[in-house]
Phi, psi and omega in degrees: 000144179266139178238146171258115184209178182269141174241121187282134175229184179091182184257181180300133180066006177226062185288154170209148189234146169261139173267119188229156169264126187215152172296130187297343180275348180284158179285168188307312184256018182282191182295135180242164182279311184205141175269131181243357178175186178223161177214125180236100183290351181278348182260138175279156178081218181283105187247029182216156168229148181206133173271100186295328178298314180294320179298316179295324178299314181291321178295327179294332179263009171104012179291144179254123178279149173288172181301312182294315180295322176300319179290325177294318178299317179298318178298317180295319179296319181289329181285330185269000000 
């Protein structure tokens, strides 16, 4: 099964995340299928980017978003 989730990047105490489509059996920072956005919790205000077309494509084929990715998708839909 494919999952939409965060992959951690950045250094110690300065995290930043890629929003990726990944096989749910892979580890958090392992190989992913496709990157669909980014999330930077260190920035105030709008701290994410997301390609909604790619996210909708993956959701259409049955991918399950994590809680955080689901809330980011909801924010992008409401903003647009």
